[in-house]
N, C-alpha and C positions, 0 to 999 in steps of 0.2 A: 274590285270584285269583277268573279266574269259575270256574264248578260246571265246568264240561264238564273245564278242567285240572286244577282237584284231583282228580275219578275217573279223568284220566289218569295222573299220577303215582303214588296207592296202584293202578291194574292195571299199573303197567311190571310187565313180566318181564325183569330182564337173562334172557341166556342162560347157559346154564352152564359154567363151564371150570374143564378137568379140575384138582384142586390136588395138587400134589408132595408126596407121601407119605413116612412115612416120618422118622428124626431130625434128617436134618441138613434136610429141606425145615419140618421145625417148627421150628426156631427164627427164618423170619424170616416163614413165613407168608402170603407172594405165592400169590396165584393160579394164575398163570402160571411157571412156569415161564422160569429167564433163566439160562444158565448162567455168567454173568459178573456179570451184575449179584448174580444167587444168591451169587454167590463171595464178595463184594464184603462186603453183606450182614455171609451171615455170621460173614465174618471180622471183622469189624466187635464183633460182640455177642457174642466167642470173646474180643477183649480188652478187652470192657468187665469182659465175668462176672470174668476170671481177673485182673486189678488190682482189682478189689471185691474177691474173696473171698481173694488170695495178698498185695494190699500196700492193707488197706482205711487210709481217710481218719483222722485223727482230730483231734478239736480240743484246744482247751488249756482245763482247768476253767476262766478267766474268762472264756471264749464264751461269749453273751449274744445276739446279734443278728445276724440274716443280712445282709450286705451288701446293699444297693441296686439290684435288679437288674431291668428293665422291659424288655420289647420288644411292641409293635404291628404287627398282619397284618391283613388283611382276608379274609376265607373266603369261601368262593361253599358253594352247598347244590348238588354233582353228583350228576344223579337216579341214575344205576346204584350210587354208595358211598347215596344216604339210602334206596332202596327194600331194599337189602341188607342194611342196618339196623333199617327199620320191619319187615323180616320177621325177624331175630332175636331181636328182640323181642316179636311181635308186633302192633304198636302200629296201629292204625285209624284213618286219616288222619278228625277231626272238627273245623266247622267247630267249635266255641266253645275244644276247643282250641287251635286252629291246625294247623298242617301238620307243621308241627318239633318235637316231643319235646324234651321239659322238659330231659332230660341230652345230648342227642346236639350243641350248642356245649360242651361241655365235655369232650365225649370227641374232636372236633375240635381245643377249644382248647390239652389238654394234649399233643396230638400238635406242635403246630406252635410258638406262642411260648411253651407252659407243658416243650416238650423243650428254646429256646431260653437258659429261663433254667435247667434242669436241666447244661448242659451248656456255660455262661458260668465264664471261666477262672477265676469271682469265688464263683462256687458251692461249697458248700463238700463235699458228700457227691455217693457215688458214686452212678449211676444207677442200676445194673440190681440188683433187692432192693429198693428203696424201697419202702413201705408204704401206699396209701390208707386211716387211721382214718376219717376222720371229711367229713361234708359240708355244708355248707347253703347253697342253691341260691334264688334269687328271682326271678320273671320276669309282668318289670311290664308286659306285652301281650304279646297274641296275633303268634306269627310266621308270615311265610308264606314258600315256597318260594324265591323269586323275590327274595326283599331280601337286599340288602350288608351284611353287619357289619363294621366295624372292630371287634375284638381286641384286647386288653390283657391281659397276666398281668406280675401283678411280686411279689414277693417282700414280705409282710405285717411294717408295721412292730410288729409281734412277738414278744417273748423266745421262744427254743426251749426246750423244755423234757426236761430225762433223764429219762429211763424205762424200765424194768427193763429194755428189749432194748437200748436205743440212746437214742436224740434225732427229739422230735416237734419238728415245724415247718409254717408255714404262706404258702398263696401264696393272693392274690387275682386274681379273672378277670373281666373286663366287656366286655359289648357293648355296642357302643354303632350304633346307626344311620344313613344319612345326612345326619340334620339333628344327627349328634352328640348324640342323648337316651340315654339308660341306659335298655336297654331287657332285661338281663339280665346276672344278677353270681353273684360263687360264692367261698365261703369255704371253700378246700381245704385237708383239715392230712393229713402225707404221716408216715413215721416209719420211718429210716433204721438198718438197723439194723448193733450193731456188731459186731464178732466181738470184744471183751472182754468184750461184754456176760453174763449167764444168759441162753444159751439154751433155757430151758427157754419149754413150750409156753403153762406156764400164766400166764395176765395177760400172752396177745399187748400188749395196750395200755391204758394208765390212760385212756382218753378214758372221759367224762367221760359219765356213764348220763343216760339218756329220765329227770322228771320218772315221782314215779310216782301214778302217774292211772287212775283203774276205767275200764275202757273195756268197750261193750259191743262181745261179738262178731259182725259180722257173714260174715263167710264164710274159707274155706280151700280152697286150690286147690296140687294136687302137681304137683311139675314137676321134670323130668327134665336132668339136665348134664352132656352127653355129654363124654367124656373132649379130643374135639379142640374145642372150642366158644370154648378160650382162643383158639389159633390162629386162628379164623373169626371172634372177633372183635375180633382183633389185626389180621387183614386190614382191617376195617372203620374203626377207630377210629385204627389207625397205636400203639399203644401195645404195642410187643415187649419189653415186660420179661419176663425167662424165665423168673421163678417162674407165667407165668402159659402157660411152650410146651410144657413136657417135666419130668415127671418127675427126670431124675435132673437139669435144672437146676435145678428149685425146690430137691434134696434139698441143694445147694451154698450155699443160702442159711438152712436149717435146717425145714426144709418135708417132710412125709412124703410130701407126694406136689402135684403142678403144682396152681394154685386156683386157679379162677374171676376176673374181672376185678370188681374194686367199683360200679362203674358199672355192670357189666352186671346185674350182679342186683339192682342200686338201680333200672336202671331196668325188667326186671320189676314190681318190684314196685310204681310209678308208676302201669305203664300198669291192671297190675289194679284200682287205685284208680280210673284215671279210668274203670272199664269199669262199676264197680259205682255209680259216683257219678251216670252213667248212668241208668244201671236203676233207682238209687231217687229220682231226677230233684234231688238237691243238688248239684247242680253250683256253682248260686250262691250255696249255702254255704263248699265246700269252696274249689274251681278257681278265688274270683272275681279277678278279676286288681286288683292283683301278688298274686301267691302263693308263700307260703316252702315250701321243703320242706327237711327236716332228715335229717339219715343215720349212723347210726350203728354201724358195719359193730365185730361184736362179735371173728367168728374166723373165719376162711379159711372158703372153702368147694370142698373139696378133688373133684378131678375123679378120672371120675366120681361123678354124686352124685344121690338124687335128697332134694327139698328142698322143703319148705311152705310157700308163701304165707297169712301168719295176715291177715286185716285186721279192723280194731276201729274203732267209732266212737265218737266224746266227746262226749256232748250238757252241753250249760249248762244254769242250773239253769232259763231260758226253755223248754228242754226246744229249743231250735233246733239243730240239726247245728251244729258249728264246725269243728273241720279232723279227715278221718281218722289213725288211726296205725296202719303201716305195720309185718308182722314176718312177719322171714324166718327159718326156722330147719327145719335137716334132719331130715328125719322120720324116721332111724332111731332117732336118741337125744333127741329136743324140744331139743337145744343153740340157742342162738339165736345166726346168724351176720350179724346187721342189724338193727336198728330205728328205726322212725323215725316222721315226723310231716309230715303236710302242711294247710296254714290259712291262711289270708287273713291278712293285714296291713295295717296304714294304709297311707296313703304316705310318712309322713316316716321308717317303721320301716324299716333296710336294715343292710348287714353292717359 
């Protein structure tokens, strides 16, 4: 895309539209209130919440593998939605990183093909209350705004894991360009909360920890997460999971308040790493394509909250920066909310 067009997209400011405020409006987070559509969306989510809380699905002890469920769909990048996304994560378009933020595709995929997988009659878990606990993304090339991608979401060929609060399972998402070449992929782990499991907040997920490596701390930044950020991000991404929308709904699933979307907090961290890599002139060492982003969600980011993003750099023996490690922590008690890494990978390395 010509430089003038990149500038035009970056500077596009959609007109501000009033939000329908209040408890009922927060159930679906649409930007403009429409009574008939709004009533339908609210009833749909209320039914899902009641069914998932009152009549949770149960699996036999012999259940090990998810059924094979796969959906494909072409996605296009909408200018207004894209600009709202870049604004909410403070993303600046850069020719090196590409016009499309690395987690934007995943946000779109989970609200389209991902939602179809979750609502498939063969899918054994309830949609409301699903928690994103781990994420691995590989981007193979720079992506432009005018590309048309074929996105495929399917259940991964991995066994489910029974943990203290429920069951963990995996999804795999792949994006292909018009020549059917893989340009982006993700491996996502979710936690389905079960009513008959221990509801204590300790050890929310038994996701594996990042390797114990010594890092050189480089930068930190404090960010305030507003109470309505979950509803704003839901309106952009299409992820209306009740645990992100209102404290009352989140409490139905055992949370003390509503929580920020994991992909939103991860996008904030990655964005800050890209800014740092630009300032330190280490983009070729860290974000050289293909590169891999791994994120481990440790604890929920309750709203509202002030959090601190800490960035460290790991150095090889040769002294050449290989990858940046991301840390995202709550500032008031230094509890780590998520942590992860970004590093260049070999072409044959995949998810």
